[in-house]
C-alpha positions as CSV (number, residue, x, y, z in Angstrom):
1,M,0.3,-0.1,0.0
2,T,1.2,3.1,-0.6
3,E,2.0,5.6,2.0
4,R,-0.4,8.7,1.5
5,Q,0.8,12.2,3.3
6,I,-1.7,13.6,5.9
7,L,-3.6,17.0,4.4
8,V,-4.9,19.2,7.1
9,A,-7.0,21.4,4.3
10,A,-8.6,24.9,6.1
11,N,-12.2,25.9,4.6
12,W,-12.7,29.1,6.5
13,K,-15.9,29.4,4.3
14,M,-17.9,32.5,4.8
15,N,-16.5,33.6,7.9
16,G,-13.7,36.5,9.2
17,T,-12.5,39.9,8.3
18,L,-9.1,41.8,7.8
19,E,-8.4,42.1,11.4
20,T,-9.3,38.8,12.8
21,I,-7.6,36.7,10.0
22,R,-4.5,38.5,10.0
23,P,-3.5,37.2,13.5
24,L,-4.6,33.7,12.7
25,M,-2.9,33.0,10.1
26,K,0.1,34.5,11.8
27,S,-0.6,32.1,14.4
28,I,-1.0,29.6,11.7
29,I,2.4,30.2,9.5
30,E,4.1,30.0,12.8
31,G,2.5,26.9,14.1
32,V,2.9,24.8,11.3
33,Q,6.7,25.0,11.5
34,G,8.8,21.4,11.3
35,V,5.2,19.7,10.7
36,T,5.6,16.9,8.2
37,T,1.1,17.0,7.2
38,E,0.8,18.8,4.7
39,V,-1.7,21.9,5.3
40,A,-3.7,24.3,3.0
41,I,-6.0,27.0,4.4
42,C,-9.0,27.8,1.6
43,P,-10.1,31.4,2.7
44,P,-13.1,33.6,1.3
45,S,-11.9,34.9,-2.1
46,V,-11.6,38.4,-1.4
47,F,-8.7,36.8,1.6
48,I,-7.0,34.9,-1.3
49,A,-4.6,38.0,-2.1
50,E,-3.7,38.1,1.4
51,L,-2.7,34.7,1.9
52,A,-0.7,34.8,-0.7
53,A,1.3,37.8,0.4
54,N,1.9,36.5,3.6
55,L,2.0,32.4,2.3
56,D,5.3,33.5,0.4
57,G,8.3,31.3,1.7
58,S,5.7,29.5,3.7
59,E,5.1,25.4,3.4
60,I,1.2,26.6,3.5
61,K,-0.4,25.7,0.4
62,L,-3.7,28.2,-0.7
63,G,-6.7,26.8,-2.3
64,A,-10.4,28.7,-3.1
65,Q,-13.8,27.0,-2.0
66,N,-15.3,27.3,-5.2
67,V,-14.9,28.6,-9.1
68,S,-16.3,28.7,-12.4
69,Q,-16.5,25.8,-14.5
70,L,-16.2,28.1,-17.5
71,E,-12.6,30.4,-18.6
72,K,-14.4,34.3,-18.6
73,G,-17.0,36.7,-20.1
74,A,-19.9,38.2,-18.9
75,Y,-20.4,35.8,-15.6
76,T,-21.0,38.4,-12.6
77,G,-19.9,37.8,-9.4
78,E,-17.8,34.0,-11.0
79,I,-14.3,33.4,-10.3
80,S,-12.3,31.5,-12.7
81,V,-8.9,29.6,-13.2
82,S,-6.7,32.1,-14.2
83,M,-7.7,34.3,-11.2
84,L,-6.7,31.7,-9.0
85,K,-3.5,31.1,-11.0
86,D,-2.7,34.4,-10.5
87,F,-2.0,34.1,-6.5
88,A,-0.3,30.7,-6.6
89,C,-3.6,28.9,-5.5
90,Q,-2.8,24.8,-5.5
91,Y,-6.0,23.5,-4.4
92,V,-10.0,24.6,-5.0
93,I,-12.9,22.5,-3.5
94,V,-15.7,21.4,-5.7
95,G,-19.2,19.9,-5.0
96,H,-19.1,21.4,-1.1
97,S,-21.9,19.9,0.0
98,E,-23.9,23.4,0.8
99,R,-22.5,24.7,-2.7
100,R,-25.3,21.0,-4.0
101,A,-27.4,22.6,-1.4
102,L,-27.7,26.1,-1.3
103,Y,-27.1,26.7,-4.7
104,A,-28.2,23.9,-6.5
105,E,-24.8,22.3,-8.4
106,K,-25.6,19.1,-9.4
107,D,-23.2,16.5,-9.9
108,L,-22.6,17.5,-14.2
109,L,-21.4,21.0,-12.8
110,V,-19.1,19.4,-10.1
111,A,-17.2,17.7,-12.6
112,E,-16.9,20.6,-14.9
113,K,-15.4,22.3,-12.3
114,F,-13.2,19.2,-10.8
115,I,-12.0,19.2,-15.2
116,A,-11.0,22.8,-15.2
117,V,-9.3,23.0,-12.2
118,Q,-7.4,20.2,-13.0
119,A,-6.7,21.6,-16.7
120,S,-5.2,25.2,-15.2
121,G,-2.5,23.0,-13.4
122,M,-4.3,23.2,-9.8
123,V,-5.7,20.3,-7.6
124,P,-9.6,19.9,-7.0
125,I,-10.8,18.9,-3.6
126,L,-13.9,16.6,-4.7
127,C,-16.2,17.2,-2.2
128,V,-18.5,13.8,-1.5
129,G,-21.3,13.1,1.0
130,E,-25.2,12.3,1.8
131,L,-27.7,14.1,3.6
132,L,-29.2,13.0,7.1
133,E,-31.8,11.4,4.9
134,E,-30.2,9.8,3.0
135,R,-28.1,7.7,5.5
136,E,-31.0,6.7,7.2
137,A,-32.3,5.2,4.1
138,N,-29.5,3.6,3.5
139,D,-28.8,5.3,0.3
140,T,-24.9,6.2,1.8
141,E,-23.3,4.3,-0.8
142,T,-26.0,5.1,-3.4
143,V,-25.6,8.5,-2.8
144,I,-21.5,9.0,-3.6
145,A,-21.0,6.4,-5.9
146,R,-22.9,8.5,-8.0
147,Q,-21.3,11.6,-6.8
148,L,-18.1,10.0,-7.7
149,D,-19.0,8.5,-10.7
150,A,-20.3,11.4,-12.3
151,V,-16.5,13.2,-12.1
152,I,-15.0,9.5,-13.5
153,E,-17.5,9.5,-16.2
154,L,-16.0,13.0,-17.8
155,A,-12.7,13.1,-16.4
156,G,-11.8,9.5,-16.3
157,I,-10.3,6.8,-13.8
158,E,-6.5,8.7,-14.6
159,A,-7.7,12.1,-13.3
160,F,-7.6,11.2,-9.9
161,K,-4.3,10.9,-9.3
162,N,-3.6,14.4,-9.1
163,A,-6.9,15.5,-7.1
164,V,-8.5,15.3,-4.0
165,V,-11.1,13.5,-2.8
166,A,-13.6,14.8,1.2
167,Y,-16.1,12.7,2.2
168,E,-18.6,15.2,4.3
169,P,-21.1,13.3,5.4
170,V,-23.9,16.2,5.8
171,W,-25.4,15.5,8.3
172,A,-22.2,16.5,10.7
173,I,-20.9,19.5,8.8
174,G,-21.3,22.3,11.2
175,T,-23.5,20.2,13.8
176,G,-20.9,19.2,16.1
177,K,-21.8,15.9,15.3
178,T,-19.4,13.3,13.6
179,A,-19.3,10.1,12.7
180,T,-17.5,7.8,14.1
181,P,-13.9,6.8,12.9
182,E,-15.3,3.3,11.9
183,Q,-18.2,4.4,10.6
184,A,-16.1,7.2,8.2
185,Q,-13.6,4.5,7.9
186,E,-16.1,2.6,6.4
187,V,-16.5,5.0,3.8
188,H,-13.7,6.2,3.4
189,E,-13.1,2.9,2.6
190,F,-16.0,2.1,0.1
191,I,-14.5,5.3,-2.1
192,R,-11.6,3.8,-2.0
193,L,-13.0,0.3,-3.4
194,R,-15.5,2.4,-5.9
195,L,-12.5,4.5,-7.7
196,A,-10.3,0.8,-7.7
197,R,-13.1,-0.8,-10.0
198,H,-11.6,2.0,-12.7
199,D,-7.9,1.2,-11.6
200,N,-6.3,0.0,-8.4
201,Q,-3.3,2.1,-8.7
202,T,-5.0,5.4,-8.8
203,A,-7.1,4.1,-5.9
204,D,-4.3,3.1,-3.8
205,I,-2.5,6.9,-4.0
206,V,-5.5,8.8,-3.7
207,R,-6.3,10.8,-0.7
208,I,-9.6,11.1,1.4
209,L,-10.1,13.6,3.8
210,Y,-12.8,13.2,6.5
211,G,-14.3,16.5,6.5
212,G,-17.3,16.0,8.9
213,S,-16.5,18.4,12.4
214,V,-13.3,17.2,12.5
215,N,-11.9,19.1,15.6
216,A,-8.8,19.0,18.1
217,G,-10.0,15.9,20.3
218,N,-11.0,13.4,17.1
219,A,-8.6,14.5,14.7
220,E,-5.7,11.4,16.0
221,Q,-8.6,8.9,16.1
222,L,-9.6,9.3,12.9
223,F,-6.5,9.5,11.2
224,K,-5.7,6.8,12.5
225,M,-8.2,4.7,10.4
226,A,-6.7,3.0,6.8
227,D,-8.8,4.8,4.5
228,I,-9.2,8.8,6.4
229,D,-5.8,10.8,4.9
230,G,-7.1,13.5,6.9
231,G,-9.2,16.1,6.9
232,L,-11.4,19.3,5.5
233,I,-11.7,21.1,8.5
234,G,-14.2,23.9,9.1
235,G,-15.2,25.4,12.0
236,A,-11.8,24.2,13.9
237,S,-10.0,25.9,11.3
238,L,-10.6,29.6,12.5
239,V,-9.4,28.7,15.5
240,A,-5.8,28.4,15.9
241,E,-4.6,26.5,18.9
242,D,-7.2,23.8,17.7
243,F,-6.7,23.6,14.0
244,L,-3.2,23.5,14.7
245,T,-3.8,20.2,17.6
246,I,-5.2,18.7,14.4
247,C,-2.2,19.6,12.0
248,K,-0.1,17.6,14.4
249,A,-2.4,14.8,14.8
250,M,-0.8,11.6,12.7
251,R,-1.2,8.3,11.8
């Protein structure tokens, strides 16, 4: 089995002001020195330039929370991959559950964004996950298979060699609830096996993050699971001490 480096990616969502993110960023930059985990921060788009300037020379990677699948044009409010590239973004979150639920992003659109990000040389973080009612109806695997297959059909399995997958049980995002390490591992294993149906090598190397209320108290147990390769961190990434604890959690 390939030894996959842990990735901890902060998703600040629509939070922060310059007054709050500057000390947060400073603490994180100082605190991750010497950490073997790969660390990325995905701030609101208006703060990307601020982080780009301050992360220069740091090991921390810069990411974005969303992007258009279109290259340019009359699309008010949208951000293109070339704009993100101007600020040396390396990761872009696509298909986050909040984008799917609140902004009606469908599987095909997510797949198109995935392709646009990858074609630009950046790495997509593809989010997949089920709603509470879908879990209760035992449809978790059906939902995740559909979300993965939409991208595989459009981009091909080879594309996952340069991508990250994040499993987000929607019922555990921002609720304080979290899947047990064993529950999370079960779904992560399913994701890897789903990819392995197309190519074993790709399935072995792709990193699969857990994104359901990861915090300083549960990160270490989650990251010890065989198929959990880090976390996509929401609320806990807004508190430097908590985020750094997560970054230092090892297998």
